[in-house]
Each structure stands twice: as C-alpha cells, then as structure tokens.
C-alpha positions as CSV (number, residue, x, y, z in Angstrom):
1,M,-117.3,48.9,25.0
2,N,-113.6,49.4,25.3
3,S,-111.2,46.6,26.2
4,T,-107.7,46.8,27.6
5,N,-104.6,44.9,26.6
6,H,-101.9,44.1,29.1
7,H,-98.4,43.0,28.2
8,V,-96.1,42.0,31.0
9,I,-92.5,41.7,29.8
10,N,-89.9,40.6,32.2
11,V,-86.3,40.8,30.9
12,Y,-83.6,39.1,32.8
13,V,-80.1,39.4,31.4
14,K,-77.4,37.5,33.2
15,G,-73.7,37.6,32.6
16,L,-71.0,35.0,32.2
17,Q,-68.7,34.6,35.1
18,I,-65.5,32.5,34.9
19,T,-63.6,31.4,38.0
20,K,-60.2,29.7,37.6
21,K,-59.5,27.0,40.3
22,D,-56.9,24.4,40.8
23,Q,-57.4,20.8,39.8
24,S,-59.2,20.0,43.1
25,F,-61.5,22.9,42.6
26,S,-60.6,24.1,46.1
27,T,-58.2,27.0,45.4
28,K,-59.0,30.0,43.3
29,L,-56.2,31.0,41.0
30,T,-55.2,34.5,39.6
31,G,-53.3,35.2,36.5
32,A,-55.4,33.6,33.8
33,E,-56.9,35.2,30.7
34,F,-59.7,33.9,28.5
35,K,-61.1,35.1,25.2
36,L,-64.6,34.4,24.0
37,Y,-64.7,33.8,20.3
38,R,-67.6,33.9,17.9
39,T,-67.9,32.9,14.2
40,A,-65.9,35.3,12.1
41,R,-67.8,37.6,9.8
42,T,-66.8,39.0,6.4
43,G,-64.0,41.5,6.8
44,E,-62.9,40.3,10.3
45,T,-59.3,39.3,10.0
46,Q,-57.5,40.3,13.2
47,G,-56.9,37.8,15.9
48,L,-58.8,34.9,14.3
49,K,-58.5,31.4,15.7
50,E,-59.2,28.4,13.7
51,I,-61.2,25.7,15.5
52,D,-62.3,22.6,13.6
53,G,-61.7,24.2,10.2
54,T,-63.7,27.4,11.0
55,N,-62.4,30.9,11.8
56,Y,-63.5,32.5,15.0
57,F,-63.2,36.2,16.0
58,P,-62.2,37.3,19.5
59,F,-65.5,38.7,20.9
60,A,-64.6,39.5,24.5
61,T,-61.6,39.2,26.9
62,L,-62.0,37.9,30.4
63,D,-58.9,39.2,32.3
64,M,-58.1,37.4,35.5
65,T,-54.6,38.7,36.0
66,S,-55.5,40.4,39.3
67,S,-58.4,38.3,40.3
68,S,-59.6,34.7,40.2
69,V,-62.9,35.8,38.7
70,A,-63.8,37.5,35.4
71,T,-67.2,38.5,34.3
72,I,-69.0,39.5,31.1
73,D,-71.8,41.6,32.5
74,S,-74.3,40.9,29.9
75,V,-74.7,38.1,27.3
76,A,-77.3,40.2,25.5
77,A,-74.9,40.7,22.6
78,L,-74.7,36.9,22.0
79,K,-76.9,35.5,19.3
80,A,-78.8,32.2,19.6
81,G,-77.6,29.6,17.1
82,E,-74.2,31.2,16.6
83,Q,-71.2,29.1,17.8
84,Y,-69.0,30.5,20.5
85,Y,-65.8,29.2,22.2
86,L,-64.1,30.1,25.4
87,V,-60.3,29.8,25.0
88,E,-57.7,30.2,27.8
89,T,-55.0,32.4,26.4
90,K,-52.9,32.8,29.5
91,A,-52.5,30.4,32.4
92,P,-51.6,31.3,36.0
93,A,-47.9,30.9,36.9
94,G,-47.1,27.3,37.4
95,Y,-50.2,26.0,35.7
96,L,-51.0,24.8,32.1
97,M,-53.6,26.3,29.9
98,L,-56.7,24.3,29.0
99,A,-55.8,22.3,25.9
100,E,-59.2,22.5,24.2
101,P,-61.6,25.4,23.6
102,I,-64.8,25.2,25.6
103,P,-67.9,25.4,23.4
104,V,-70.5,28.0,24.5
105,N,-74.0,27.9,23.1
106,L,-77.0,30.2,23.6
107,T,-80.5,28.9,22.9
108,F,-83.9,30.6,23.2
109,T,-87.1,28.8,23.9
110,N,-90.6,30.1,23.2
111,T,-93.6,28.7,25.0
112,Y,-97.2,29.7,24.1
113,T,-100.1,28.7,26.2
114,P,-103.6,29.4,24.8
115,K,-106.1,30.7,27.3
116,P,-108.0,29.5,29.1
117,N,-106.4,26.2,30.2
118,G,-104.7,25.5,26.9
119,T,-101.7,23.2,26.4
120,A,-98.3,24.8,26.1
121,T,-96.7,24.6,22.7
122,S,-93.7,26.1,20.9
123,D,-95.9,27.1,18.0
124,K,-97.5,30.6,18.2
125,P,-101.3,30.4,18.0
126,A,-102.8,32.0,14.9
127,S,-105.3,33.9,17.0
128,G,-106.9,34.2,20.4
129,P,-105.4,35.1,23.8
130,Y,-102.3,33.2,25.1
131,D,-99.5,33.5,27.5
132,W,-96.0,33.7,26.0
133,Q,-92.8,32.9,27.8
134,Q,-89.4,33.1,26.4
135,S,-86.3,31.8,28.1
136,A,-82.6,31.8,27.2
137,T,-80.0,29.2,28.2
138,L,-76.3,29.6,28.0
139,T,-74.5,26.3,28.0
140,L,-70.8,25.6,28.4
141,G,-69.3,22.5,26.9
142,T,-69.0,19.5,29.2
143,S,-65.6,18.2,30.3
144,N,-64.0,17.1,33.5
145,W,-62.4,20.5,33.9
146,V,-65.6,22.7,33.6
147,R,-68.0,23.0,36.5
148,R,-71.3,25.0,36.5
149,T,-72.0,26.7,39.9
150,D,-74.4,29.1,41.4
151,A,-73.5,32.8,41.5
152,T,-71.4,32.4,44.6
153,G,-69.2,29.9,42.8
154,E,-69.4,27.5,45.8
155,N,-72.3,25.2,44.9
156,D,-71.6,22.8,42.0
157,L,-74.7,22.6,39.7
158,T,-73.0,20.4,37.1
C-alpha cells in the first residue's frame, strides 16, 4: 500500500513602506530620505552609524525626494533576531529630522499542532503527523511620531 505526503507551503513576503507626514498626520510630505541600518559585520566600514555603542551598516535607502512614500519591496533579506534601525537622513524643506533612530525588529514564530486535535505548541513534535505554521512579524519601535497603518496609509493600526 502506498501513501501520499502533501506539503502546502504558502509564502507571503511583504515590504516595508514609509510615509512621511506632518505633525498632525494629515499632510503627506516629500523630500525626506531614510536609511535602514543593520548590525555591521566584519569588514564593513563604509557609512557606519554608531547607535548605543554598536556600529550599524546602511542596508537600504528609502528615497522620498519626489514622493511622500518609499518602499522596500521585500523584507526577505532581513534576518530574525538581528537589530535594525530606521534613520531619517534628510528632512523635507522646513521640517526637522527625527532626532532618534527607530528600532525595527523581525521575529519568526513557529506553531506545531499534532494531528488529530492536538494542542498547538512551539516545539516540533518528534514524530507523527502535525500541521506547521510559520509567521513573521516586522515591528517598528513605538514613539509618538510613528504610526502603523494599513497598506493604504489611511487607517491607523497603532
């Protein structure tokens, strides 16, 4: 008797989109530039930024000089557990840059549910059939100047 084995793997990769707005969050602003920094690795010496005694390397640039929105299409290159910072490097005319870097963290969660009707756990079962779900969460640091919105940028999810 032959048996079949099915694997259903759904991969969803979302990007990071930054929208610069005025202090009332009502007017979108153009002219800003942000850099996403990650922990510097051996041999990386160009463009380093020291934050809290650690050197960070410029990983990506979000250019908003002609638009109020900048996007990194995929966060797939980010690694869970590594520290990232979003730093405003240029402010729109007539505005100040954000004074503090914004921490960015990526975490992965694994959930295993033994079949049939098992209890979900983060520990992979040693044997037997189970459902496995993995999710990723990208979190920006909290401050009064950062808002989390839906993809339209209009609905505040903070």
